[in-house]
Every structure is written in structure tokens, then in C-alpha cells.
N, C-alpha and C positions, 0 to 999 in steps of 0.2 A: 505493501500500500503506499502511495505517494501523498503527503499531507501536511499539514502546521503541527505542531505538536508543543507543549509546554511541558518540561520534564519537573519533577517535583510541584510544589506549590509557589514557586518563585513568578513572577510576572513577566517572563521569555517566551518569546516564540521562535520556531526555528521550523525550516522546512527540511523535512525528513523521510526516509523510507524504512518500511519495519517489515517483521512478518506480518500478513493478515490474522493469523491465528495468536497471536500475541504481542498487542500494541506496544508493550514494554521492551520488547526485544528491536530496538533502533540498529539498522546497520550502516547507514549513511547519514550524515548531517550537512546540507548545502553551507548553511551560512554560520557553521558553528562558532568563529569568532567575532559575527557581527549579528545580536540576536535582535529581533525587532521587540519593542518595546512596548507595543500597545497591541490593540486584538485585531488592528488594521494591517493588511499587507497582502501584495499578489504577485504572483510566481508568471512572467512572458517570458514569449519568444519573438525574436525578430528575424525578418527575412533572410537575416545573415546567420541564422542559427545558434546566435546567443541566446541563453537564458539571463534573465535579470528578476531580483527579487526587489519589489520595492516596497514601502512602507508608506503608511498613510498619507504623507506629505508628498506622494509621488518620488521621491530620492530615492536613489540604488544603494540598497543595502548589501547586496551580492549581485556577481556575476559569473557567468561562465569563462574559459578562457579559450572557447571554441575557435579553431582554426581549419581553413579549408584546406592543408594540407597542398598547397600549390595547384589546384585545381580550379582557381576562381571563384570567385563570390558567387554563392547560389541567390537566383532568385525567391525562391521560398524554403523554408525548413519547417520539420515537423520533429516533436518530441512524442516518446513512447516508453512508457516502464514495462519491459518485458517483463514475463515469468521467471525468469532468472533471477529478477529483484535488480537490474541493469536499466538504470534511465540512460537513453538514449537520443541523440539528436541526429535527425538525417536529413539529407538533402530531398527535398520534395520535388522533382522534377523529371520529366522524362528521360532526359540524358545521364544521369548522375546512378540509375538504378538501385536508389535510397541507399548510398554511400554516408558513412559514419562520420558525423561532424566530430562528437564530441560525446561521451559516454561518462558515467557515473565511476564505474568499474576504475577506471583510470585514477580516481580521486579518492582513495579509501580513506576512511574515518578510524575507527577504532576496531572495525569488524573485517573480517575476511570470510565470505561465503564461497558455496562450491561456484567455480567458473572462473573466480576472480585472480588476478596475481599480486605476486609479492616479489618483487625485483626490481629489475633496471635495466636500461637499453645504454651499453657500454657506448654506443656511438654518438648518442645525444644528451647523454647524462640524466634524460629523465627517469624517475624513480617511481616506485609502487611500493607503499610502505604504510605500516598502520599507527598511527599516532593516540596517545590514551586520553580519553576525558580528563579534565582538570577535577572532576569529582562526580558520585553517582547519579548528581542531578544537574552538572554542568558540563554539556560535550566541547566546552574550548578546549583548544589543543592545550594538553598535559604536558611533564614531563617525560614520559617515556615513550619510548619510539620502536618499534619492529620492523628490520629491514633484512634484505638478503645480502649478504656479504659475498662478492662475486671475484674475490681476489683467493687466487690458491682454488681448489675444491668450493664449491657453492654450499654455503650454509646460512642459518637463520639466525641473528642475534638481535639479543633485547638490549637495548640501552636504556640508562638513566642519566640524563644530559648526555654529557660526553664519556660517562662511564660505560664499559661494557658490563653487564650484569648475569647473563648467561646465552648459551651457544648450545645449538642444537647437536651439534658434530659435524660434519660433512656428509653431502650425500654419497652413499655408495652403490648406486644404482638400482637400490631397492629401499633403503628409507635411510632418514640422517643416522648418523654411526651411534649416536648418543639418546637415538629414542627409535629402540628394537621394535616398540609395542604397536607402532605403525604397522608392521605385520599382523597383528592381532585381527584389526579391522579393515584390512585390504577388501574384504567381501562386500563392506558398506563405501568404503571410499577408496578412491584410485590415486594415489598421488605422484606426482611427474615431477621433474626439473629439468625445465626446457633451457635448454644451450645453445643459442645461434648468436652470430655477430650482432644482430639489432637485440636481442634478448636474451638474458637470464635472469628466469623466474622459478618461482615453486607455484603450484598450482595444483587444488585437489577438485575432483567432481564425485559427486555421488550416483550410486546405484540405485536401481528402482526400488531397492528393497531397503534402502536406508530412510532413516530418521529424518526432519529437519536439522540441519545442525551449522553452526559458525563457530569461528576461531574468534575469539576476541582478547584483547589487550586490555587489562585492567589498570585503575591509578596505581596499582603497587607495580605495576612491571611482570605481573603474570598472566601469561599465557593460558588461556582454555578454552577445549573444545567442549561446547556446551551442546547435547543433542535433546530434541523436543521430544516430550513422553505425551502422546496425542490424550491417552487415557487420562493420568491425573493431569494434564494441561500443566505442566511446570518444565521446566529446562534442566537437566541434570548435567553434572560435570562429568563427561566422558573420560577427560583426561587434564592436565596440565604441568605447566613446567617454570619455574622451577618445582622439583619433585622433593629433593632432600639437600642438606648442606653441600654433598659432593655436586650440584647442581651450581653453586655459586661461581661464576667464573673465576679461573685459575686459583680456586681454593688453597691447592698446595704448592703455588708459584712454579719455578723452574725446576722441571725434571722432578716434579712431586707426583705422586700418584696417589689418589684418593677412594678411599674404599668406605663405604658409610656402613660396614658391619664391623669396622674397628673404632669406636666411640671412646673407647677406653684410650686409644693411643693418639687422639687428635683427629683420627678419619686420616690422617696423612703419613705416606712414606715416600721411601725414593724410589726409583724406577733402579734394578739391578744394574752396579757398578756405580753407585752416586750415594753419597751421605750427607745429611744437614750439612749444610753452611754453618749453620749454628746452633749445635747441640743445645745450647742455655736456653735460647729461644723455643726450641722445640720441646722441651721439658716444661715449658710454662705453658704449651699449647698455643705457640704462635710460629705458625709456618712461612711467613712473609719472607723471607731468605730463601726459601728454596732450598735444593740440593745441588751440588758439585759435584764432578768426577774424581773416583779414588784413585784411579791410575790414570796417567796419560794415555791417550794412542801412538800406537807406530803408524805417522805418515812418514813417506820418505819421498822423495823425488821421483817422479817415473811414475805412480801409483804403485810402486810394491809396498806391501804390509803385511802383518802376522794380525791383525786385528780380525773378530769377527761379529757377530751377531746374538744377542741374547733376544728370544722372544715372549714378549709381554703380551700374554693372550686376553680376549673377553676384553677390551676397552674402548673406550670412545677416542678417535682418533684425535690428536693435540689440533691447537688453530694453525690453520691454515696459511694465514694470512703471508707469512714470509717463505712459506713454501713453493718448490717446484715442482709442477704436475706434468707428466706426458702420460697420457692416457692412452696412447698407442703402444708402450712398451708393455714387456713382459717382466712378470716379478723377478724372474732370474737375471735379467736385463740391468733391473734397477737394483738391486744388490752389487753387480760390480760396478754401477755407475756411483754409487755412494763411497765404495771401498775406495774409488779413483778420485775422489773428492774431498781434500783433507779436513773440510768444512762440515762435511756431511755428519750427523748425528743418530740418526734415524730414518727408515723409510717403512712406507708401507703400500698396500695393494689400495688403488684406486676405486676400482670397481670389483666389488664380489659376485656378480651374477655369472653361471656357468660352472660355479663348483670350486674345488681346487683350493688354492691360494688365491684366488682372483687375478685380477689384471692389472693393468696402467701402473704408476710409478706416482708416488710423492715423495718427495726428498725434504726433509728439514736440515737446514742449516741454522745454529746459535742455538736460542734456548727453546726446548718445547715447553709447551703451557696446556691447564685445562686438560689434563688427563684422569678418566676415572674408570673405574670398573660398572659393566654393564651386561645383563644379560644379552646374549647373541651379541657381545662385541668383538668387534675386528683384532686381526694380530698386528701388532707394532713390534719390529727389528730394532732393537738399539745396540749401535755399535758400541763394542766395548775392545778392552785390550785382550792380548791374549791368557795374559795370568789371572785375569778376573772371570774369564770362561773355564779356565784352568779351575779355578777355585770353585766356582759354581758346581761343575761337573762333579768334582770330588764329593762337595758336600752332599750331592743328588746321592752320589754313590754310596756315601755312609748313611742316607735316610734308607735306602733300598735293606742294606745290609740289616736294620733297625727291624723295617716293615714287613718283610719276607717271613723272618722267622716266627716273629710276633703274629701274623696273619695265620701260617700253618698250626701254630698252638690252638688258636682258637678254633679252627677245623676241626681237629682233633677233638676239642674238648666237646665241640656240637654235634660232633659224631657219635664222641662216646655216652653224652647225655641221649641223645635218639635212640641208640641200642638198647640201653638201661629201660627207657619208656616203651620201647615195643616190646622188651621181655616182659614186662610189667603187666603192659595191657593183655598179652596171650595169656596171664596167668601164670607162666612158667619162670617166674624169676629164680627160683631154685636151682633150676636146670642150666640156668645161663651163668657163664664162669665169669664171675667179675676179673680173676686172674687174666682172661682172655683182652679184657678193657685195660687192665694194668700194662700187659706186656705189650699191646700194641701203644701204649704211650711211653712205653719205655723205649721200645723200638725206632720211634718217631724220634725221643730224644734223642738218641746214638746218631740219626741222621741229621739231624739239626748241628750235633757237633761236627759232624763231618763236613758240613755246609760250611760250616763257620771256617774250619780249617782252612779249605779251598781257598 
């Protein structure tokens, strides 16, 4: 529905678009920073396709920035609200075939609905981003912004002023690497990142079975996917971000790794091969200084090196602002390229479609930030000195020497208990030789001793 509305109890009127089933679900506001202060107001369109909002005195409060796109000034134009919720202005003459001159989808407020874009045009600099309301009853432009970061691999970033507050992680061909739950509702919403010379944008569309849905940026900078429940006539929170402390941007600083399940230790740790820059600060639960490499890399002229890589699995990939991306490279070529570059500290696959280790290449030089564990996370290959890799392998070997005998003992104990239970169940416990069970344990113990000696 397109019309006038007044949020809250204040005497301010706006032109907006909302869901017909829910008048309070405003998805677009024309004059968000220029409200009408009385009940008079008229929305008009001129022959050139420009929209004007006039107050009671006939003064222009708001107007669209309609352009003809180099096709000449139209002799007439018409405005239409589509079923998608997009207000479009089209040429209304025989020659143009209804060419679009302006559309509200190109000028989002705080809400993204199916078919809208979040992104930018690299050629013109035009951007499609969300800006929060100032308060729940004031649609004026607020402090928070949601935009598509087009440097490196595309991802969505939430800002408060000039500070990054949250990042989805880069698009990996299926979902944003820090939002794997997108896969769980792919039967209702199709998610896509379009990458073309004139457009880098995220867009979602709804399937026929999907409920009404909207992505809303709140005044606090929280992005929520709301879904309409027609039965109870309420908007349910389907998903939201940030979800927890590990979603706070760069929570653990440079080379830090956030784990929401380690609250007892600050949530933060260092990636393998790194140690806290300031252990004293970390002991006070302050990770701002981040982590530093514990052993220097072996980087020589000509690319010869003894360095290798440790795999950090199940993570949201680091910020790719300053990363180098080659979507056509293989993962093995990416590894070789990283080893041949002294500044390379880590690499990962750019696209996980097709199985295996993925394809494409993302190389980080300098600090890596904003890494956290997530379900269905990706593999990050961190470059380490040979001695660090050897120490890690030795540690894993020691753990195996402990875990294998312990596991075997538990299996024998479980089998013994099961055997006793079977005998008791059959009512022949007296016929069952407990000695047999004991002998089995003794023999197994001798086997462990031999295993440990070898």
C-alpha cells in the first residue's frame, strides 16, 4: 500500500509504502527527513517523470531524482505501485515501451524486501544501502547503515557512524561464510550475489511457499529477518545478527579467533602459531592488542621456503578488505602463490560449490581480523614456520597415544558389562565365567603394553 502515515503520536506525516496485511510494517519512506507538519499534502508527478510532495502551501517538501538516462525528456510519465512493493515511474508514450525512469527499490530506507538490492555500481558509485530509523516512531535517517562491501570478496557490513559493527563474512557461492544458517531456509528464500562490471549486489527472492518477509536494520544496528505469521498476524524474528559477542567486529583483534563456547577464557584465542601480544591484558579479558607470530617465517629470495600451512577449520573467513582474490585459480595454485609471496599470511577457497576443498583463491597479506568459529564454517590455511608445524604434529601424536588406549579400555569395559548383562538376562549368570571376562581384560591390557612399547 502507498499512502500517508504518521508513526507514533507525533503530528508528522510521511509518504510511505507498507504491507497491506500489516500497516505498521513500513518498508519505504519518501520524505523521511522532511516530514509534513500538518494534515495537508499532495503527491504529484509531472510530465518528465518527477515525483513531488507538496505541503498545504504548495511548497515542495520532497522530490525524486528522476533521470531520463540519456533517452530524452519524456512527453508524459506515469507512476505505479507494483505487487512487489516497488513504486516505479515509467515513460507513458508509444516509443519508450514503458521504460523505467525511477523506482523506489533504488532508494531503500531501513528495509530490504524480496527483489531489492543491497550493493553498489562500481562504475558510477551509486549505492543501494539501508539506513536505520532514528527511533521506532521517527523514520529520519539514523546512525546505522547496512551496505555491501565490494572490496575483496563481497560481504554485507553493518556500520554505526564510521565504525564497523558486524560483518557477514564473504560470499562463498552458497551463503555468506559467517551466516551458514542461510542454507536452512533456502527452500523459502533464494539468496544470490550478483557480480558484474556495473553491479555488485546481494538480492533475495521468495519462493511460492514463503511467508511475507523483510530484512530490517534497527536503530541499534541489529539486522533482523522478519517473517509474517498470517494466523496470529504478527511478525516473527526468523533470524538476526549480531547473534552473540563473537559477531562483534574484530572481537579478538589481529590473528585472534573467537569461540562463543569459551566464555571462561575471554571468548578469544590466537590462531595456531600465534601468541597474545600482551598476556597481561588477556588475563584481564582485554584482547584489543591481538596476537603476534611466535616464530618468524622462512622467506627467501626466489620463493624457496620451508614454511607450510596449518588448517583452521570451521570458521568465518577474515575481512577481505585488503585481500587479493582470483576466482579462477585452483586451491593448489593458491597455496603455491602464497608460499611465493613473503607478505602472505593465509589463504582460503573463494567458492565452496562443487565439493572438495573449493575453488578460487583468497590471499591475505598483513593482519587477519574478525575470525570466529561457525557451524559449517570454511577452512582457513594459516602460514606457519616449519618448527611450528612440527611442534603441532608432535602434540597431535602425543594426544593420539593417550586417546587410543583410553578409547580401547572403554570399549573393553563396555563389552564386559554387556556380556554380564546378557548372562544375567538369560538367567545363567552362574554358568558364565567371570574369569573369562577378567582374562579378556588381562589380555587386552597386555596388548596395550605392547602398543605403547612400539
